PAZAPA-4460 file (N, C-alpha, C; in steps of 0.05 Angstrom, whole numbers, plus 32768, in hexadecimal, padded with zeros to 4 digits):
% residues 157
    n_x    n_y    n_z   ca_x   ca_y   ca_z    c_x    c_y    c_z   seq   type   mol
   7F64   7F52   7DC5   7F69   7F6F   7DC9   7F7F   7F73   7DDE     1      M     A
   7F8D   7F89   7DDA   7FA1   7F91   7DEE   7FA2   7FAF   7DED     2      K     A
   7FAD   7FBB   7E03   7FB0   7FD8   7E05   7FCD   7FDF   7E06     3      L     A
   7FD4   7FF4   7DF8   7FEF   7FFF   7DF9   7FEC   801C   7E03     4      M     A
   7FFD   8023   7E17   7FFC   803E   7E22   8018   804A   7E1F     5      I     A
   801A   8062   7E12   8033   806F   7E0F   8033   8088   7E20     6      N     A
   8044   8088   7E35   8044   809F   7E48   8050   80B8   7E3C     7      L     A
   8065   80B6   7E2C   8072   80CE   7E22   8060   80DC   7E0E     8      S     A
   8050   80CD   7DFF   803E   80DA   7DEC   8021   80DC   7DF6     9      E     A
   801C   80D1   7E0E   8002   80D4   7E1B   7FEA   80C9   7E0A    10      Q     A
   7FED   80B0   7E01   7FD7   80A3   7DF4   7FD4   8086   7DFC    11      W     A
   7FBC   807C   7DF8   7FB5   8060   7DFD   7FAA   8055   7DE3    12      L     A
   7FB3   803E   7DD9   7FA9   8032   7DC1   7F9D   8017   7DC8    13      A     A
   7F85   8012   7DBD   7F78   7FF8   7DBF   7F7F   7FE9   7DA5    14      L     A
   7F8B   7FD1   7DA8   7F94   7FC2   7D90   7F87   7FA7   7D8F    15      R     A
   7F7E   7FA0   7D78   7F77   7F85   7D71   7F8D   7F7B   7D5E    16      G     A
   7F85   7F75   7D45   7F9A   7F6F   7D31   7FA7   7F8A   7D29    17      E     A
   7F98   7F9F   7D2A   7FA2   7FBA   7D24   7F9A   7FCD   7D3A    18      H     A
   7FA4   7FE5   7D3A   7F9B   7FF9   7D4D   7F7E   7FFF   7D46    19      V     A
   7F6B   7FFB   7D59   7F4F   8000   7D53   7F46   801B   7D5D    20      T     A
   7F53   8025   7D72   7F4C   803F   7D7D   7F64   804A   7D8D    21      E     A
   7F67   8064   7D8D   7F7C   8071   7D9C   7F70   8088   7DAB    22      R     A
   7F78   808B   7DC4   7F6C   809F   7DD6   7F82   80B0   7DE3    23      F     A
   7F7C   80C9   7DE8   7F8E   80DB   7DF8   7F8A   80D3   7E15    24      A     A
   7FA0   80D4   7E24   7F9F   80CE   7E41   7FAD   80E3   7E51    25      I     A
   7FAC   80E1   7E6B   7FBD   80F0   7E7D   7FC8   80DC   7E92    26      S     A
   7FE2   80D9   7E92   7FEF   80C8   7EA5   7FF9   80D9   7EBD    27      S     A
   800B   80CE   7ECD   8013   80DB   7EE6   8024   80F4   7EE1    28      A     A
   801D   8108   7EF1   802D   8121   7EF1   804A   811B   7EFB    29      A     A
   804D   8106   7F0C   8067   80FE   7F16   8077   80ED   7F03    30      N     A
   806D   80E8   7EEB   807B   80D9   7ED7   8077   80BB   7EDA    31      G     A
   808A   80AC   7ECF   8089   808E   7ED0   8098   8084   7EE8    32      A     A
   808D   8070   7EF5   809A   8063   7F0C   8088   804F   7F18    33      G     A
   8094   803C   7F26   8085   8025   7F31   8082   8025   7F4F    34      E     A
   8090   8035   7F5D   8091   8033   7F7B   8077   803B   7F88    35      A     A
   806F   802C   7F9C   8058   8033   7FAD   805B   804F   7FB7    36      M     A
   8046   805F   7FB6   8047   807B   7FC0   8055   808F   7FAE    37      G     A
   805E   8086   7F97   806D   8099   7F85   805A   80AC   7F76    38      S     A
   8041   80A5   7F73   802F   80B5   7F63   8036   80B4   7F45    39      G     A
   8045   80A0   7F3D   804E   809D   7F21   803E   8087   7F13    40      A     A
   803E   8088   7EF9   8031   8073   7EE9   8045   805C   7EE4    41      T     A
   803D   8043   7EEB   804F   802D   7EE8   8051   8024   7ECA    42      P     A
   8069   801A   7EC4   806E   8011   7EA9   806D   7FF2   7EA8    43      R     A
   806F   7FE8   7E90   8070   7FCB   7E8C   8056   7FBE   7E84    44      G     A
   8056   7FA4   7E86   803F   7F94   7E7E   802C   7F91   7E95    45      V     A
   8013   7F97   7E90   7FFE   7F95   7EA4   7FE7   7F85   7E98    46      H     A
   7FD3   7F80   7EA9   7FBA   7F73   7EA0   7FA3   7F81   7EAE    47      V     A
   7F8C   7F83   7EA0   7F74   7F8D   7EAD   7F6B   7F78   7EC1    48      V     A
   7F6C   7F7F   7EDB   7F64   7F6B   7EF0   7F47   7F6E   7EF8    49      R     A
   7F3B   7F86   7EF4   7F1F   7F8A   7EFC   7F14   7FA1   7EED    50      A     A
   7EF9   7FA1   7EEA   7EEB   7FB6   7EDC   7ED4   7FC0   7EEE    51      R     A
   7ED0   7FDA   7EEF   7EBA   7FE5   7EFF   7EAC   7FFB   7EEF    52      F     A
   7E91   7FFC   7EF3   7E82   8012   7EE7   7E70   800B   7ED0    53      G     A
   7E6F   7FF1   7EC9   7E5E   7FE9   7EB2   7E42   7FF3   7EB6    54      A     A
   7E37   8000   7EA1   7E1C   8009   7EA1   7E16   8023   7EAF    55      G     A
   7E2A   802E   7EBC   7E26   8048   7ECA   7E26   805F   7EB6    56      L     A
   7E19   8075   7EBD   7E18   808C   7EAB   7E34   8099   7EA8    57      P     A
   7E39   80A6   7E91   7E52   80B6   7E8E   7E54   80CA   7EA5    58      P     A
   7E6C   80CB   7EB1   7E71   80DE   7EC7   7E69   80D2   7EE2    59      G     A
   7E61   80B9   7EE3   7E5A   80AD   7EFD   7E73   80AE   7F0F    60      A     A
   7E6F   80B7   7F28   7E85   80BA   7F3B   7E89   809F   7F49    61      V     A
   7EA2   8095   7F47   7EAA   807C   7F53   7EBC   8081   7F6B    62      L     A
   7EB4   8078   7F82   7EC3   807B   7F9B   7EC9   805F   7FA5    63      L     A
   7EE2   8058   7FA9   7EE8   803C   7FB1   7EDD   8028   7F9E    64      G     A
   7EDD   802F   7F84   7ED3   801D   7F6F   7EB5   8018   7F70    65      R     A
   7EA7   8028   7F7F   7E89   8026   7F81   7E7C   8040   7F78    66      K     A
   7E65   803E   7F6B   7E56   8056   7F62   7E4C   8065   7F7B    67      F     A
   7E52   807E   7F7D   7E4A   808E   7F94   7E2D   8097   7F92    68      S     A
   7E21   8094   7F7B   7E06   809E   7F76   7E06   80B9   7F69    69      G     A
   7E1E   80C5   7F66   7E21   80E0   7F5B   7E2B   80DE   7F3E    70      E     A
   7E23   80F1   7F2E   7E2E   80F5   7F13   7E3D   8110   7F13    71      V     A
   7E56   8110   7F0B   7E66   8128   7F0C   7E5A   813E   7EFB    72      F     A
   7E5A   8156   7F06   7E54   816E   7EF8   7E64   8185   7F04    73      D     A
   7E63   819D   7EF8   7E73   81B4   7F01   7E6D   81BB   7F1E    74      A     A
   7E55   81B9   7F27   7E4E   81BF   7F42   7E5B   81AC   7F56    75      E     A
   7E5A   8192   7F50   7E67   817E   7F61   7E85   8183   7F61    76      L     A
   7E91   8188   7F4A   7EAD   818E   7F49   7EB5   81A6   7F5A    77      G     A
   7EA4   81BB   7F59   7EAA   81D3   7F69   7EA7   81CE   7F87    78      A     A
   7E95   81BC   7F8F   7E91   81B6   7FAB   7EA9   81A6   7FB7    79      R     A
   7EB6   8196   7FA6   7ECC   8185   7FAF   7EE4   8188   7F9C    80      F     A
   7EF0   81A0   7F9C   7F06   81A6   7F89   7F1F   8195   7F8E    81      P     A
   7F23   818B   7FA6   7F3B   817C   7FAC   7F3A   815E   7FA4    82      E     A
   7F22   8155   7F9C   7F1F   8138   7F96   7F2D   8131   7F7C    83      R     A
   7F39   8119   7F7C   7F44   810E   7F63   7F2E   80FC   7F58    84      D     A
   7F1F   8106   7F45   7F07   80F9   7F3B   7F0C   80E0   7F2B    85      W     A
   7EFE   80CB   7F32   7EFE   80B2   7F23   7EE2   80AF   7F19    86      V     A
   7EDF   80B1   7EFE   7EC4   80B3   7EF2   7EBF   809D   7EDE    87      L     A
   7EA6   8096   7EDB   7E9B   8086   7EC5   7EA2   8068   7EC5    88      S     A
   7EBC   8061   7EC3   7EC5   8046   7EC2   7EE0   8043   7ECE    89      R     A
   7EE7   802B   7ED8   7F02   8025   7EE1   7F0B   800B   7ED5    90      I     A
   7F23   800B   7ECA   7F31   7FF2   7EC3   7F49   7FF1   7ED6    91      L     A
   7F49   7FDE   7EE9   7F5D   7FDC   7EFE   7F74   7FCA   7EF4    92      W     A
   7F8C   7FD5   7EF3   7FA3   7FC6   7EE8   7FB3   7FB7   7EFD    93      L     A
   7FBD   7FA0   7EF5   7FCF   7F91   7F06   7FE9   7F8C   7EF6    94      G     A
   8000   7F8F   7F02   8019   7F8A   7EF5   801D   7F6C   7EEF    95      G     A
   802E   7F66   7EDB   8034   7F4B   7ED3   8051   7F45   7ED5    96      M     A
   8061   7F58   7EDE   807E   7F54   7EDF   8088   7F56   7EFC    97      E     A
   808E   7F3E   7F08   8097   7F3E   7F24   80B0   7F50   7F28    98      P     A
   80AF   7F60   7F3D   80C5   7F72   7F43   80C4   7F8C   7F34    99      G     A
   80B5   7F8D   7F1E   80B2   7FA6   7F0F   8098   7FB4   7F15   100      R     A
   8082   7FA5   7F12   8067   7FB1   7F17   8054   7F9D   7F25   101      N     A
   8060   7F87   7F2F   8051   7F72   7F3D   8061   7F6B   7F56   102      L     A
   8053   7F6C   7F6D   805F   7F64   7F87   806E   7F7B   7F94   103      G     A
   8074   7F76   7FAE   8084   7F89   7FBE   8079   7FA6   7FBD   104      G     A
   808B   7FB9   7FBC   8082   7FD5   7FBC   807F   7FE1   7FA0   105      D     A
   807C   7FD0   7F8C   8078   7FD9   7F71   805F   7FCD   7F64   106      V     A
   804D   7FC3   7F75   8036   7FB4   7F6B   8020   7FC7   7F61   107      D     A
   801B   7FC8   7F47   8008   7FDA   7F3B   7FEC   7FD6   7F45   108      S     A
   7FE4   7FBD   7F49   7FC9   7FB7   7F53   7FC5   7FC3   7F6F   109      F     A
   7FD9   7FBF   7F81   7FD7   7FCA   7F9C   7FDB   7FE8   7F9D   110      R     A
   7FE5   7FF3   7F88   7FE7   8010   7F85   7FCD   801C   7F7B   111      R     A
   7FBA   800C   7F74   7FA0   8015   7F69   7FA4   8025   7F4F   112      F     A
   7FB3   8019   7F3D   7FB7   8026   7F23   7F9F   801F   7F10   113      I     A
   7F91   8034   7F08   7F79   8031   7EF8   7F7C   8040   7EDD   114      Y     A
   7F6C   8037   7ECA   7F65   8048   7EB3   7F48   8051   7EBA   115      I     A
   7F44   806B   7EBB   7F29   8075   7EC3   7F22   808F   7EB6   116      H     A
   7F08   8096   7EB8   7EFF   80B0   7EAD   7F05   80C6   7EC0   117      G     A
   7F05   80DF   7EB5   7F0C   80F7   7EC5   7EFB   810E   7EBB   118      T     A
   7EF8   8123   7ECA   7EE8   813A   7EC1   7EF4   8147   7EA7   119      P     A
   7EE2   8153   7E98   7EEA   815E   7E7E   7EFE   8174   7E80   120      D     A
   7EFF   8182   7E98   7F12   8198   7E9B   7F2E   818E   7EA0   121      Y     A
   7F32   8175   7EA6   7F4D   816A   7EAA   7F5B   8167   7E8F   122      E     A
   7F74   816E   7E8D   7F81   816D   7E73   7F87   8151   7E69   123      P     A
   7F86   814D   7E4F   7F8F   8134   7E43   7FA8   813B   7E33   124      M     A
   7FBA   8128   7E30   7FD3   812D   7E22   7FE8   8139   7E33   125      G     A
   7FE2   813D   7E4D   7FF5   8149   7E60   7FF5   8138   7E79   126      T     A
   800C   8130   7E83   800C   8120   7E9C   8001   8131   7EB3   127      P     A
   7FEC   8127   7EC1   7FE0   8137   7ED7   7FD4   8125   7EED   128      A     A
   7FD4   810A   7EE9   7FC7   80F9   7EFD   7FDA   80F3   7F14   129      S     A
   7FD0   80E2   7F26   7FE0   80D9   7F3E   7FEB   80BD   7F3A   130      H     A
   7FEB   80B4   7F21   7FF5   8099   7F1A   7FE4   808A   7F07   131      G     A
   7FCA   808F   7F08   7FB7   8082   7EF6   7FB8   808D   7EDA   132      C     A
   7FAA   807F   7EC8   7FA6   8089   7EAC   7F8B   8095   7EAB   133      I     A
   7F89   80AF   7EA7   7F70   80BD   7EA4   7F68   80BF   7E87   134      R     A
   7F4D   80BD   7E82   7F42   80BF   7E67   7F29   80D0   7E69   135      M     A
   7F21   80DB   7E52   7F06   80E7   7E50   7EF1   80D2   7E56   136      R     A
   7EDA   80DA   7E61   7EC6   80C7   7E68   7EBB   80B7   7E50   137      N     A
   7EB5   80C5   7E3A   7EAB   80B6   7E23   7EBF   80A2   7E19   138      D     A
   7ED9   80A9   7E1A   7EEE   8097   7E11   7EF1   807F   7E23   139      A     A
   7EF1   8083   7E3D   7EF5   806D   7E4F   7EDD   805A   7E4E   140      V     A
   7EC5   8064   7E49   7EAD   8053   7E45   7EB0   8042   7E2C   141      I     A
   7EB9   804E   7E16   7EBD   803F   7DFD   7ED2   802A   7E01   142      R     A
   7EE8   8031   7E0E   7EFD   801E   7E14   7EF3   8007   7E25   143      L     A
   7EE6   800D   7E3B   7EDC   7FFA   7E4E   7ECA   7FE5   7E40   144      F     A
   7EBA   7FEE   7E2D   7EA7   7FDC   7E1F   7EB6   7FC9   7E0D   145      D     A
   7ECF   7FCD   7E07   7EDF   7FBC   7DF5   7EF4   7FAB   7E03   146      Q     A
   7EF7   7FAF   7E1E   7F0D   7FA3   7E2D   7F01   7F91   7E43   147      V     A
   7F0D   7F7A   7E47   7F04   7F68   7E5C   7F1B   7F63   7E70   148      S     A
   7F13   7F57   7E87   7F27   7F4E   7E9A   7F3A   7F3B   7E8C   149      V     A
   7F54   7F3F   7E90   7F68   7F2E   7E83   7F75   7F3C   7E6B   150      G     A
   7F6A   7F52   7E62   7F76   7F61   7E4B   7F92   7F6B   7E53   151      T     A
   7FA5   7F66   7E42   7FC1   7F6F   7E47   7FC4   7F8C   7E41   152      R     A
   7FD3   7F9A   7E53   7FD8   7FB7   7E51   7FF6   7FBB   7E53   153      V     A
   8002   7FC7   7E3F   801F   7FCD   7E40   8023   7FEB   7E41   154      T     A
   8031   7FF4   7E56   8036   8010   7E5B   8054   8016   7E56   155      I     A
   8059   8028   7E43   8075   802F   7E3D   8079   804D   7E41   156      T     A
   8092   8055   7E45   8097   8072   7E47   80A7   807C   7E30   157      D     A
***
């Protein structure tokens, strides 16, 4: 299995021999870019370095990659409107291309670039994140269940 992410069209495809599933995403509002602090989504070849959230309920709130004990709902969202919600599952990406997305001030892993779930009110198909790849919670759970550490992820613009 491998993942293909297209930033200009805002989709993620899970591929085996053929495309097995395609999902709408939301990448960075700041566009594509690799620099630390840019708030942009990095391009190039990556790999899933770590997975978090296995077995948690849909909407589980993840803080620092740990379950907070909360499950997202409208009331929680209203209490903390400024929070950038990371929900349900995390696939943490690491770059594979030295100088492009690995090492120095362009390191995707040290930038904490994730594929993760987001509240239903967040738009899909429109760049709106701070660099991560956001997905609907049901979609990120389905994806998570089919992807392992070491899965290759190619991000293009």
